[in-house]
C-alpha atoms as one frame of an Amber mdcrd trajectory, in Angstrom:
protein
   9.432  -6.134  24.540   5.674  -6.475  24.993   5.772  -4.025  27.919   7.602
  -1.505  25.745   5.074  -2.048  22.951   2.244  -1.386  25.415   3.890   1.723
  26.843   4.219   3.411  23.442   0.480   4.178  23.102  -0.840   6.419  21.635
   2.028   5.883  19.223   1.385   2.955  16.865   3.860   0.105  17.262   4.228
  -3.559  16.413   6.712  -6.429  16.682   7.813  -8.410  13.627  10.220 -11.164
  12.750  12.683 -10.761   9.838  10.015 -11.841   7.304   7.653  -9.053   8.437
   5.291 -11.504  10.155   3.460  -9.426  12.766   3.934 -11.085  16.158   2.236
  -8.453  18.336   0.837  -4.938  18.025  -0.693  -2.266  20.184  -4.197  -0.904
  19.777  -2.841   2.331  18.277  -1.306   0.365  15.402  -4.583  -1.428  14.741
  -6.447   1.894  14.890  -3.967   3.347  12.395  -4.109   0.614   9.772  -7.458
  -1.028  10.428  -8.694  -4.498  11.279  -5.996  -6.982  12.301  -7.726  -9.145
  14.884  -9.130 -12.186  13.178  -6.571 -12.342  10.374  -4.865 -15.687   9.872
  -1.138 -15.951  10.698  -0.504 -16.123   6.946  -2.276 -12.763   6.416  -0.749
 -11.094   9.475   2.350  -9.966   7.603   3.293  -6.382   6.750   4.253  -7.127
   3.143   1.197  -9.339   2.598  -1.101  -6.586   3.891   0.546  -3.952   1.706
  -0.149  -5.969  -1.439  -3.488  -7.603  -0.609  -5.445  -5.033   1.400  -6.771
  -2.147  -0.718  -7.047   0.011   2.399  -3.249   0.049   2.644  -2.849   1.666
  -0.778  -5.325   4.348   0.312  -3.706   4.795   3.741  -0.084   5.247   2.633
   0.263   8.443   0.601   3.527   7.151  -0.877   2.315   3.557  -1.273   4.279
   2.924  -4.496   7.549   3.942  -2.854   6.704   2.006   0.313   6.073  -1.288
  -1.480   9.094  -0.874  -3.749  11.313  -0.482  -0.668   9.691  -3.451   1.079
  10.274  -5.688  -1.925  13.912  -4.581  -2.042  14.309  -5.334   1.661  12.677
  -8.730   1.196  15.098  -9.558  -1.624  18.084  -8.520   0.523  16.873 -10.567
   3.473  16.264 -13.580   1.247  19.854 -13.341  -0.031  21.165 -13.282   3.571
  18.976 -16.216   4.633  18.727 -18.582   1.652  18.045 -21.690   3.753  15.039
 -20.250   5.627  11.909 -21.613   3.911   9.747 -18.654   5.013  11.295 -16.324
   2.417  10.526 -18.396  -0.687   7.109 -19.297   0.755   6.198 -15.618   1.221
   7.604 -14.622  -2.166   5.701 -17.362  -3.998   2.450 -16.576  -2.183   2.733
 -12.874  -3.030   3.457 -13.612  -6.683   0.339 -15.790  -6.792  -1.941 -12.981
  -5.556  -0.379  -9.707  -6.687   0.709  -8.711 -10.166   2.208  -5.542  -8.678
   4.411  -7.606  -6.378   5.420  -9.789  -9.331   6.398  -6.712 -11.369   8.418
  -5.222  -8.515  10.072  -8.573  -7.770  11.206  -8.770 -11.402  13.030  -5.428
 -11.003  15.515  -7.254  -8.728  15.916  -4.181  -6.532  17.842  -4.695  -3.295
  17.290  -2.327  -0.378  18.096  -2.118   3.284  15.979  -0.688   6.072  16.082
   3.076   6.436  14.320   5.054   9.107  12.032   7.460   7.321   8.948   9.607
   7.500   5.718   7.861   6.553   2.815   9.932   5.283  -0.691   8.633   5.937
  -4.143   9.666   4.815  -6.232   8.169   7.599  -9.993   7.884   7.047 -10.790
   9.281  10.537  -7.730  11.325  11.453  -6.772  12.864   8.119  -3.145  13.541
   7.296  -0.528  12.041   9.614   3.231  12.396   9.287   4.965   9.761  11.387
   8.624   8.897  11.723   9.287   5.169  11.360  11.761   3.677  13.836  12.981
   0.065  14.039  14.517  -1.353  17.223  16.156  -4.784  17.352  15.779  -6.935
  20.466  19.117  -8.308  21.615  17.643 -11.043  23.803  15.234 -12.414  21.188
  15.939 -14.305  18.018  15.543 -11.669  15.334  12.537  -9.733  16.586  12.087
  -6.058  15.832   9.905  -3.406  17.379   8.603  -0.935  14.820   7.252   2.347
  16.186   5.671   5.370  14.558   6.476   8.669  16.262   4.606  11.874  15.362
   6.690  14.162  13.175   4.714  17.287  14.064   2.233  18.664  16.579  -0.763
  18.046  14.309   0.083  14.363  13.934   0.664  14.032  17.696  -2.726  15.604
  18.391  -4.423  13.317  15.857  -2.914  10.198  17.430  -4.065  11.439  20.826
  -7.651  11.516  19.530  -7.684   7.818  18.757  -9.951   5.872  21.073  -7.325
   3.661  22.681  -7.561   1.406  25.635  -3.791   0.786  25.684  -4.115  -2.970
  25.423  -1.818  -5.117  23.366  -3.134  -7.598  20.850  -0.890 -10.472  19.997
  -0.787 -12.874  17.111   1.923 -15.041  18.618   2.757 -14.718  22.291
């Protein structure tokens, strides 16, 4: 899975567990969303970053829709895995730091993953339209590779301009 992650550059990609903890990512993903190296394992979580990093709200054009869907997916996953302590731990931590998360959690929305187009306003690259794809690893215990594929020629050209070395950074190898 790490070799596939590496081979996807210049397309941003990362590997997560079912609680959106980021296990590994390529340099294109870090270039897309900003600083990841140096974050604690607790902070290296897609949902955590969406609610605690102001740059994420500026980066995702449809941030409100994105976080609403993530909260709905978190609720659905929590219902399927009630004995896993990571879900309640993440939910409680997010409620302690984000009033927006708390409001969305109270809506009790349930969602499932849907491949979709993500629209970004990148500080260096400008507008990017990227299709969001999730691949499940069959030989790993609930790991998923998330990849962003350019939706148009302009977005592909912009990703190609990123200064990438093609290396993979890993939070948990």
